[in-house]
PyMOL Python script that loads the backbone (N, CA, C, O; Angstrom):
from pymol import cmd

cmd.read_pdbstr("""\
ATOM      1  N   UNK A   1       3.140  -3.469  11.446  1.00  0.00           N
ATOM      2  CA  UNK A   1       4.360  -2.864  10.951  1.00  0.00           C
ATOM      3  C   UNK A   1       5.065  -3.866  10.044  1.00  0.00           C
ATOM      4  O   UNK A   1       5.119  -5.060  10.336  1.00  0.00           O
ATOM      5  N   UNK A   2       5.596  -3.364   8.952  1.00  0.00           N
ATOM      6  CA  UNK A   2       6.312  -4.211   8.004  1.00  0.00           C
ATOM      7  C   UNK A   2       7.802  -3.912   8.074  1.00  0.00           C
ATOM      8  O   UNK A   2       8.212  -2.755   8.175  1.00  0.00           O
ATOM      9  N   UNK A   3       8.611  -4.979   8.019  1.00  0.00           N
ATOM     10  CA  UNK A   3      10.060  -4.812   7.962  1.00  0.00           C
ATOM     11  C   UNK A   3      10.510  -5.240   6.580  1.00  0.00           C
ATOM     12  O   UNK A   3      10.317  -6.388   6.180  1.00  0.00           O
ATOM     13  N   UNK A   4      11.115  -4.306   5.847  1.00  0.00           N
ATOM     14  CA  UNK A   4      11.597  -4.589   4.498  1.00  0.00           C
ATOM     15  C   UNK A   4      13.120  -4.527   4.499  1.00  0.00           C
ATOM     16  O   UNK A   4      13.721  -3.740   5.230  1.00  0.00           O
ATOM     17  N   UNK A   5      13.732  -5.363   3.674  1.00  0.00           N
ATOM     18  CA  UNK A   5      15.189  -5.353   3.535  1.00  0.00           C
ATOM     19  C   UNK A   5      15.543  -5.215   2.058  1.00  0.00           C
ATOM     20  O   UNK A   5      14.889  -5.782   1.182  1.00  0.00           O
ATOM     21  N   UNK A   6      16.595  -4.446   1.811  1.00  0.00           N
ATOM     22  CA  UNK A   6      17.018  -4.170   0.447  1.00  0.00           C
ATOM     23  C   UNK A   6      18.531  -4.271   0.333  1.00  0.00           C
ATOM     24  O   UNK A   6      19.256  -3.854   1.237  1.00  0.00           O
ATOM     25  N   UNK A   7      19.005  -4.823  -0.773  1.00  0.00           N
ATOM     26  CA  UNK A   7      20.424  -4.789  -1.125  1.00  0.00           C
ATOM     27  C   UNK A   7      20.653  -3.443  -1.814  1.00  0.00           C
ATOM     28  O   UNK A   7      19.891  -3.063  -2.704  1.00  0.00           O
ATOM     29  N   UNK A   8      21.705  -2.717  -1.403  1.00  0.00           N
ATOM     30  CA  UNK A   8      21.933  -1.378  -1.952  1.00  0.00           C
ATOM     31  C   UNK A   8      23.397  -1.164  -2.332  1.00  0.00           C
ATOM     32  O   UNK A   8      24.253  -2.019  -2.101  1.00  0.00           O
ATOM     33  N   UNK A   9      23.655  -0.008  -2.917  1.00  0.00           N
ATOM     34  CA  UNK A   9      25.029   0.424  -3.190  1.00  0.00           C
ATOM     35  C   UNK A   9      25.420   1.557  -2.248  1.00  0.00           C
ATOM     36  O   UNK A   9      26.359   2.300  -2.537  1.00  0.00           O
ATOM     37  N   UNK A  10      24.720   1.700  -1.134  1.00  0.00           N
ATOM     38  CA  UNK A  10      25.054   2.690  -0.106  1.00  0.00           C
ATOM     39  C   UNK A  10      26.207   2.091   0.698  1.00  0.00           C
ATOM     40  O   UNK A  10      25.991   1.184   1.502  1.00  0.00           O
ATOM     41  N   UNK A  11      27.442   2.593   0.489  1.00  0.00           N
ATOM     42  CA  UNK A  11      28.570   1.859   1.062  1.00  0.00           C
ATOM     43  C   UNK A  11      29.501   2.658   1.964  1.00  0.00           C
ATOM     44  O   UNK A  11      30.565   2.158   2.330  1.00  0.00           O
ATOM     45  N   UNK A  12      29.135   3.883   2.334  1.00  0.00           N
ATOM     46  CA  UNK A  12      30.023   4.649   3.220  1.00  0.00           C
ATOM     47  C   UNK A  12      29.223   5.725   3.956  1.00  0.00           C
ATOM     48  O   UNK A  12      28.042   5.937   3.684  1.00  0.00           O
ATOM     49  N   UNK A  13      29.885   6.391   4.881  1.00  0.00           N
ATOM     50  CA  UNK A  13      29.229   7.455   5.640  1.00  0.00           C
ATOM     51  C   UNK A  13      28.750   8.583   4.758  1.00  0.00           C
ATOM     52  O   UNK A  13      27.687   9.153   5.005  1.00  0.00           O
ATOM     53  N   UNK A  14      29.520   8.918   3.727  1.00  0.00           N
ATOM     54  CA  UNK A  14      29.108   9.967   2.792  1.00  0.00           C
ATOM     55  C   UNK A  14      27.851   9.580   2.038  1.00  0.00           C
ATOM     56  O   UNK A  14      26.978  10.413   1.792  1.00  0.00           O
ATOM     57  N   UNK A  15      27.767   8.306   1.674  1.00  0.00           N
ATOM     58  CA  UNK A  15      26.572   7.792   0.996  1.00  0.00           C
ATOM     59  C   UNK A  15      25.357   7.896   1.922  1.00  0.00           C
ATOM     60  O   UNK A  15      24.271   8.292   1.500  1.00  0.00           O
ATOM     61  N   UNK A  16      25.559   7.533   3.186  1.00  0.00           N
ATOM     62  CA  UNK A  16      24.469   7.633   4.164  1.00  0.00           C
ATOM     63  C   UNK A  16      23.981   9.070   4.282  1.00  0.00           C
ATOM     64  O   UNK A  16      22.780   9.328   4.361  1.00  0.00           O
ATOM     65  N   UNK A  17      24.932  10.003   4.292  1.00  0.00           N
ATOM     66  CA  UNK A  17      24.575  11.414   4.393  1.00  0.00           C
ATOM     67  C   UNK A  17      23.738  11.852   3.189  1.00  0.00           C
ATOM     68  O   UNK A  17      22.811  12.650   3.329  1.00  0.00           O
ATOM     69  N   UNK A  18      24.067  11.330   2.019  1.00  0.00           N
ATOM     70  CA  UNK A  18      23.336  11.673   0.797  1.00  0.00           C
ATOM     71  C   UNK A  18      21.910  11.135   0.797  1.00  0.00           C
ATOM     72  O   UNK A  18      20.984  11.813   0.354  1.00  0.00           O
ATOM     73  N   UNK A  19      21.741   9.925   1.290  1.00  0.00           N
ATOM     74  CA  UNK A  19      20.433   9.269   1.208  1.00  0.00           C
ATOM     75  C   UNK A  19      19.520   9.629   2.386  1.00  0.00           C
ATOM     76  O   UNK A  19      18.301   9.486   2.282  1.00  0.00           O
ATOM     77  N   UNK A  20      20.086  10.088   3.492  1.00  0.00           N
ATOM     78  CA  UNK A  20      19.293  10.369   4.693  1.00  0.00           C
ATOM     79  C   UNK A  20      18.122  11.329   4.454  1.00  0.00           C
ATOM     80  O   UNK A  20      16.997  10.999   4.829  1.00  0.00           O
ATOM     81  N   UNK A  21      18.338  12.503   3.846  1.00  0.00           N
ATOM     82  CA  UNK A  21      17.186  13.404   3.664  1.00  0.00           C
ATOM     83  C   UNK A  21      16.072  12.789   2.825  1.00  0.00           C
ATOM     84  O   UNK A  21      14.891  13.005   3.097  1.00  0.00           O
ATOM     85  N   UNK A  22      16.450  12.025   1.809  1.00  0.00           N
ATOM     86  CA  UNK A  22      15.467  11.408   0.928  1.00  0.00           C
ATOM     87  C   UNK A  22      14.635  10.363   1.667  1.00  0.00           C
ATOM     88  O   UNK A  22      13.410  10.345   1.540  1.00  0.00           O
ATOM     89  N   UNK A  23      15.287   9.494   2.437  1.00  0.00           N
ATOM     90  CA  UNK A  23      14.546   8.473   3.191  1.00  0.00           C
ATOM     91  C   UNK A  23      13.737   9.091   4.322  1.00  0.00           C
ATOM     92  O   UNK A  23      12.640   8.623   4.625  1.00  0.00           O
ATOM     93  N   UNK A  24      14.261  10.127   4.942  1.00  0.00           N
ATOM     94  CA  UNK A  24      13.537  10.761   6.046  1.00  0.00           C
ATOM     95  C   UNK A  24      12.260  11.459   5.582  1.00  0.00           C
ATOM     96  O   UNK A  24      11.367  11.706   6.392  1.00  0.00           O
ATOM     97  N   UNK A  25      12.161  11.779   4.300  1.00  0.00           N
ATOM     98  CA  UNK A  25      10.968  12.434   3.758  1.00  0.00           C
ATOM     99  C   UNK A  25       9.836  11.456   3.469  1.00  0.00           C
ATOM    100  O   UNK A  25       8.689  11.871   3.303  1.00  0.00           O
ATOM    101  N   UNK A  26      10.147  10.157   3.405  1.00  0.00           N
ATOM    102  CA  UNK A  26       9.125   9.162   3.066  1.00  0.00           C
ATOM    103  C   UNK A  26       8.179   8.987   4.261  1.00  0.00           C
ATOM    104  O   UNK A  26       8.586   8.564   5.342  1.00  0.00           O
ATOM    105  N   UNK A  27       6.912   9.324   4.032  1.00  0.00           N
ATOM    106  CA  UNK A  27       5.894   9.173   5.076  1.00  0.00           C
ATOM    107  C   UNK A  27       5.704   7.697   5.394  1.00  0.00           C
ATOM    108  O   UNK A  27       5.627   6.868   4.488  1.00  0.00           O
ATOM    109  N   UNK A  28       5.629   7.373   6.669  1.00  0.00           N
ATOM    110  CA  UNK A  28       5.339   6.000   7.077  1.00  0.00           C
ATOM    111  C   UNK A  28       6.547   5.175   7.445  1.00  0.00           C
ATOM    112  O   UNK A  28       6.400   4.041   7.900  1.00  0.00           O
ATOM    113  N   UNK A  29       7.760   5.722   7.258  1.00  0.00           N
ATOM    114  CA  UNK A  29       8.949   4.999   7.716  1.00  0.00           C
ATOM    115  C   UNK A  29       9.173   5.348   9.178  1.00  0.00           C
ATOM    116  O   UNK A  29       9.351   6.515   9.528  1.00  0.00           O
ATOM    117  N   UNK A  30       9.163   4.323  10.032  1.00  0.00           N
ATOM    118  CA  UNK A  30       9.379   4.546  11.461  1.00  0.00           C
ATOM    119  C   UNK A  30      10.865   4.581  11.794  1.00  0.00           C
ATOM    120  O   UNK A  30      11.307   5.366  12.633  1.00  0.00           O
ATOM    121  N   UNK A  31      11.631   3.717  11.126  1.00  0.00           N
ATOM    122  CA  UNK A  31      13.067   3.617  11.382  1.00  0.00           C
ATOM    123  C   UNK A  31      13.723   2.957  10.175  1.00  0.00           C
ATOM    124  O   UNK A  31      13.143   2.072   9.545  1.00  0.00           O
ATOM    125  N   UNK A  32      14.927   3.392   9.863  1.00  0.00           N
ATOM    126  CA  UNK A  32      15.699   2.738   8.817  1.00  0.00           C
ATOM    127  C   UNK A  32      17.174   2.764   9.186  1.00  0.00           C
ATOM    128  O   UNK A  32      17.625   3.638   9.926  1.00  0.00           O
ATOM    129  N   UNK A  33      17.916   1.800   8.665  1.00  0.00           N
ATOM    130  CA  UNK A  33      19.365   1.765   8.880  1.00  0.00           C
ATOM    131  C   UNK A  33      20.019   0.927   7.800  1.00  0.00           C
ATOM    132  O   UNK A  33      19.396   0.036   7.223  1.00  0.00           O
ATOM    133  N   UNK A  34      21.296   1.227   7.532  1.00  0.00           N
ATOM    134  CA  UNK A  34      22.065   0.481   6.548  1.00  0.00           C
ATOM    135  C   UNK A  34      23.204  -0.228   7.272  1.00  0.00           C
ATOM    136  O   UNK A  34      23.948   0.388   8.036  1.00  0.00           O
ATOM    137  N   UNK A  35      23.331  -1.521   7.026  1.00  0.00           N
ATOM    138  CA  UNK A  35      24.421  -2.305   7.597  1.00  0.00           C
ATOM    139  C   UNK A  35      25.620  -2.208   6.655  1.00  0.00           C
ATOM    140  O   UNK A  35      25.737  -2.983   5.706  1.00  0.00           O
ATOM    141  N   UNK A  36      26.510  -1.251   6.924  1.00  0.00           N
ATOM    142  CA  UNK A  36      27.668  -1.032   6.065  1.00  0.00           C
ATOM    143  C   UNK A  36      28.691  -2.161   6.167  1.00  0.00           C
ATOM    144  O   UNK A  36      29.553  -2.280   5.296  1.00  0.00           O
ATOM    145  N   UNK A  37      28.617  -2.996   7.210  1.00  0.00           N
ATOM    146  CA  UNK A  37      29.532  -4.125   7.365  1.00  0.00           C
ATOM    147  C   UNK A  37      29.115  -5.328   6.525  1.00  0.00           C
ATOM    148  O   UNK A  37      29.926  -6.212   6.252  1.00  0.00           O
ATOM    149  N   UNK A  38      27.856  -5.359   6.120  1.00  0.00           N
ATOM    150  CA  UNK A  38      27.350  -6.447   5.288  1.00  0.00           C
ATOM    151  C   UNK A  38      27.802  -6.206   3.844  1.00  0.00           C
ATOM    152  O   UNK A  38      27.674  -5.087   3.349  1.00  0.00           O
ATOM    153  N   UNK A  39      28.328  -7.226   3.157  1.00  0.00           N
ATOM    154  CA  UNK A  39      28.769  -7.029   1.768  1.00  0.00           C
ATOM    155  C   UNK A  39      27.666  -6.522   0.841  1.00  0.00           C
ATOM    156  O   UNK A  39      27.957  -5.869  -0.161  1.00  0.00           O
ATOM    157  N   UNK A  40      26.401  -6.814   1.163  1.00  0.00           N
ATOM    158  CA  UNK A  40      25.278  -6.370   0.348  1.00  0.00           C
ATOM    159  C   UNK A  40      24.757  -4.993   0.762  1.00  0.00           C
ATOM    160  O   UNK A  40      23.806  -4.485   0.167  1.00  0.00           O
ATOM    161  N   UNK A  41      25.383  -4.380   1.792  1.00  0.00           N
ATOM    162  CA  UNK A  41      24.978  -3.042   2.267  1.00  0.00           C
ATOM    163  C   UNK A  41      23.459  -2.995   2.462  1.00  0.00           C
ATOM    164  O   UNK A  41      22.755  -2.209   1.829  1.00  0.00           O
ATOM    165  N   UNK A  42      22.982  -3.855   3.351  1.00  0.00           N
ATOM    166  CA  UNK A  42      21.547  -4.068   3.524  1.00  0.00           C
ATOM    167  C   UNK A  42      20.879  -2.894   4.242  1.00  0.00           C
ATOM    168  O   UNK A  42      21.259  -2.510   5.348  1.00  0.00           O
ATOM    169  N   UNK A  43      19.875  -2.345   3.571  1.00  0.00           N
ATOM    170  CA  UNK A  43      19.025  -1.307   4.131  1.00  0.00           C
ATOM    171  C   UNK A  43      17.819  -1.999   4.758  1.00  0.00           C
ATOM    172  O   UNK A  43      17.089  -2.716   4.073  1.00  0.00           O
ATOM    173  N   UNK A  44      17.608  -1.788   6.057  1.00  0.00           N
ATOM    174  CA  UNK A  44      16.436  -2.325   6.754  1.00  0.00           C
ATOM    175  C   UNK A  44      15.494  -1.172   7.039  1.00  0.00           C
ATOM    176  O   UNK A  44      15.908  -0.125   7.537  1.00  0.00           O
ATOM    177  N   UNK A  45      14.227  -1.371   6.720  1.00  0.00           N
ATOM    178  CA  UNK A  45      13.219  -0.327   6.892  1.00  0.00           C
ATOM    179  C   UNK A  45      12.058  -0.881   7.701  1.00  0.00           C
ATOM    180  O   UNK A  45      11.453  -1.882   7.317  1.00  0.00           O
ATOM    181  N   UNK A  46      11.740  -0.230   8.829  1.00  0.00           N
ATOM    182  CA  UNK A  46      10.522  -0.536   9.584  1.00  0.00           C
ATOM    183  C   UNK A  46       9.484   0.481   9.153  1.00  0.00           C
ATOM    184  O   UNK A  46       9.657   1.685   9.342  1.00  0.00           O
ATOM    185  N   UNK A  47       8.416  -0.011   8.579  1.00  0.00           N
ATOM    186  CA  UNK A  47       7.418   0.874   7.979  1.00  0.00           C
ATOM    187  C   UNK A  47       6.028   0.615   8.542  1.00  0.00           C
ATOM    188  O   UNK A  47       5.610  -0.531   8.704  1.00  0.00           O
ATOM    189  N   UNK A  48       5.326   1.691   8.833  1.00  0.00           N
ATOM    190  CA  UNK A  48       3.925   1.542   9.220  1.00  0.00           C
ATOM    191  C   UNK A  48       3.021   1.694   7.998  1.00  0.00           C
ATOM    192  O   UNK A  48       1.954   1.083   7.939  1.00  0.00           O
ATOM    193  N   UNK A  49       3.438   2.507   7.019  1.00  0.00           N
ATOM    194  CA  UNK A  49       2.595   2.687   5.839  1.00  0.00           C
ATOM    195  C   UNK A  49       3.360   2.942   4.547  1.00  0.00           C
ATOM    196  O   UNK A  49       2.745   2.996   3.482  1.00  0.00           O
ATOM    197  N   UNK A  50       4.679   3.100   4.602  1.00  0.00           N
ATOM    198  CA  UNK A  50       5.449   3.339   3.374  1.00  0.00           C
ATOM    199  C   UNK A  50       5.506   2.058   2.551  1.00  0.00           C
ATOM    200  O   UNK A  50       5.633   0.960   3.092  1.00  0.00           O
ATOM    201  N   UNK A  51       5.409   2.220   1.236  1.00  0.00           N
ATOM    202  CA  UNK A  51       5.447   1.051   0.353  1.00  0.00           C
ATOM    203  C   UNK A  51       6.875   0.775  -0.111  1.00  0.00           C
ATOM    204  O   UNK A  51       7.757   1.627  -0.011  1.00  0.00           O
ATOM    205  N   UNK A  52       7.072  -0.424  -0.615  1.00  0.00           N
ATOM    206  CA  UNK A  52       8.370  -0.796  -1.181  1.00  0.00           C
ATOM    207  C   UNK A  52       8.744   0.189  -2.299  1.00  0.00           C
ATOM    208  O   UNK A  52       9.893   0.617  -2.399  1.00  0.00           O
ATOM    209  N   UNK A  53       7.775   0.535  -3.124  1.00  0.00           N
ATOM    210  CA  UNK A  53       8.006   1.449  -4.247  1.00  0.00           C
ATOM    211  C   UNK A  53       8.504   2.811  -3.755  1.00  0.00           C
ATOM    212  O   UNK A  53       9.418   3.382  -4.349  1.00  0.00           O
ATOM    213  N   UNK A  54       7.921   3.328  -2.692  1.00  0.00           N
ATOM    214  CA  UNK A  54       8.337   4.629  -2.155  1.00  0.00           C
ATOM    215  C   UNK A  54       9.778   4.590  -1.649  1.00  0.00           C
ATOM    216  O   UNK A  54      10.536   5.538  -1.854  1.00  0.00           O
ATOM    217  N   UNK A  55      10.151   3.505  -0.995  1.00  0.00           N
ATOM    218  CA  UNK A  55      11.512   3.363  -0.480  1.00  0.00           C
ATOM    219  C   UNK A  55      12.496   3.277  -1.646  1.00  0.00           C
ATOM    220  O   UNK A  55      13.527   3.950  -1.645  1.00  0.00           O
ATOM    221  N   UNK A  56      12.175   2.447  -2.640  1.00  0.00           N
ATOM    222  CA  UNK A  56      13.052   2.284  -3.803  1.00  0.00           C
ATOM    223  C   UNK A  56      13.231   3.617  -4.526  1.00  0.00           C
ATOM    224  O   UNK A  56      14.350   3.975  -4.893  1.00  0.00           O
ATOM    225  N   UNK A  57      12.147   4.349  -4.733  1.00  0.00           N
ATOM    226  CA  UNK A  57      12.234   5.638  -5.423  1.00  0.00           C
ATOM    227  C   UNK A  57      13.074   6.639  -4.636  1.00  0.00           C
ATOM    228  O   UNK A  57      13.833   7.405  -5.231  1.00  0.00           O
ATOM    229  N   UNK A  58      12.951   6.646  -3.313  1.00  0.00           N
ATOM    230  CA  UNK A  58      13.712   7.580  -2.483  1.00  0.00           C
ATOM    231  C   UNK A  58      15.214   7.317  -2.592  1.00  0.00           C
ATOM    232  O   UNK A  58      16.009   8.257  -2.604  1.00  0.00           O
ATOM    233  N   UNK A  59      15.600   6.057  -2.672  1.00  0.00           N
ATOM    234  CA  UNK A  59      17.015   5.701  -2.763  1.00  0.00           C
ATOM    235  C   UNK A  59      17.551   5.950  -4.176  1.00  0.00           C
ATOM    236  O   UNK A  59      18.646   6.486  -4.346  1.00  0.00           O
ATOM    237  N   UNK A  60      16.774   5.558  -5.179  1.00  0.00           N
ATOM    238  CA  UNK A  60      17.206   5.747  -6.571  1.00  0.00           C
ATOM    239  C   UNK A  60      17.308   7.231  -6.929  1.00  0.00           C
ATOM    240  O   UNK A  60      18.147   7.625  -7.740  1.00  0.00           O
ATOM    241  N   UNK A  61      16.454   8.043  -6.321  1.00  0.00           N
ATOM    242  CA  UNK A  61      16.429   9.475  -6.610  1.00  0.00           C
ATOM    243  C   UNK A  61      17.780  10.140  -6.327  1.00  0.00           C
ATOM    244  O   UNK A  61      18.136  11.121  -6.980  1.00  0.00           O
ATOM    245  N   UNK A  62      18.523   9.617  -5.370  1.00  0.00           N
ATOM    246  CA  UNK A  62      19.824  10.192  -5.035  1.00  0.00           C
ATOM    247  C   UNK A  62      20.984   9.384  -5.625  1.00  0.00           C
ATOM    248  O   UNK A  62      22.137   9.584  -5.244  1.00  0.00           O
ATOM    249  N   UNK A  63      20.676   8.469  -6.560  1.00  0.00           N
ATOM    250  CA  UNK A  63      21.707   7.838  -7.354  1.00  0.00           C
ATOM    251  C   UNK A  63      22.228   6.484  -6.905  1.00  0.00           C
ATOM    252  O   UNK A  63      23.264   6.033  -7.394  1.00  0.00           O
ATOM    253  N   UNK A  64      21.537   5.830  -5.990  1.00  0.00           N
ATOM    254  CA  UNK A  64      21.984   4.522  -5.527  1.00  0.00           C
ATOM    255  C   UNK A  64      21.115   3.424  -6.109  1.00  0.00           C
ATOM    256  O   UNK A  64      19.942   3.639  -6.417  1.00  0.00           O
ATOM    257  N   UNK A  65      21.708   2.233  -6.259  1.00  0.00           N
ATOM    258  CA  UNK A  65      20.952   1.073  -6.713  1.00  0.00           C
ATOM    259  C   UNK A  65      20.347   0.385  -5.496  1.00  0.00           C
ATOM    260  O   UNK A  65      20.910   0.415  -4.403  1.00  0.00           O
ATOM    261  N   UNK A  66      19.187  -0.236  -5.707  1.00  0.00           N
ATOM    262  CA  UNK A  66      18.480  -0.870  -4.594  1.00  0.00           C
ATOM    263  C   UNK A  66      17.599  -1.977  -5.148  1.00  0.00           C
ATOM    264  O   UNK A  66      16.971  -1.815  -6.194  1.00  0.00           O
ATOM    265  N   UNK A  67      17.554  -3.114  -4.438  1.00  0.00           N
ATOM    266  CA  UNK A  67      16.625  -4.169  -4.788  1.00  0.00           C
ATOM    267  C   UNK A  67      16.173  -4.892  -3.535  1.00  0.00           C
ATOM    268  O   UNK A  67      16.954  -5.085  -2.603  1.00  0.00           O
ATOM    269  N   UNK A  68      14.920  -5.286  -3.516  1.00  0.00           N
ATOM    270  CA  UNK A  68      14.315  -5.960  -2.364  1.00  0.00           C
ATOM    271  C   UNK A  68      14.910  -7.345  -2.202  1.00  0.00           C
ATOM    272  O   UNK A  68      15.123  -8.054  -3.185  1.00  0.00           O
ATOM    273  N   UNK A  69      15.178  -7.730  -0.970  1.00  0.00           N
ATOM    274  CA  UNK A  69      15.638  -9.090  -0.666  1.00  0.00           C
ATOM    275  C   UNK A  69      14.752  -9.674   0.432  1.00  0.00           C
ATOM    276  O   UNK A  69      14.095  -8.940   1.170  1.00  0.00           O
ATOM    277  N   UNK A  70      14.743 -10.987   0.529  1.00  0.00           N
ATOM    278  CA  UNK A  70      13.970 -11.653   1.577  1.00  0.00           C
ATOM    279  C   UNK A  70      14.796 -11.723   2.861  1.00  0.00           C
ATOM    280  O   UNK A  70      16.025 -11.798   2.832  1.00  0.00           O
ATOM    281  N   UNK A  71      14.084 -11.696   3.987  1.00  0.00           N
ATOM    282  CA  UNK A  71      14.769 -11.871   5.253  1.00  0.00           C
ATOM    283  C   UNK A  71      14.934 -10.582   5.900  1.00  0.00           C
ATOM    284  O   UNK A  71      15.495 -10.507   6.992  1.00  0.00           O
TER     285      UNK A  71
END
""", "prot")
cmd.dss("prot")
cmd.show_as("cartoon", "prot")
cmd.util.cbc("prot")
cmd.orient("prot")
């Protein structure tokens, strides 16, 4: 299993509601969450087979910015 982290512009409950259907459709994501208390609004993704590209496309598709970070 791979754990990926991304800096995003997902910054409120409404934003989470917007991005949820898109991320839930990505095959291979076991669990995801956004730390809204973190200034970088870090999206953590536990993936069994989803690629970084698939996660980025799912988030960008609904209008949010996203970039991979280490850690």
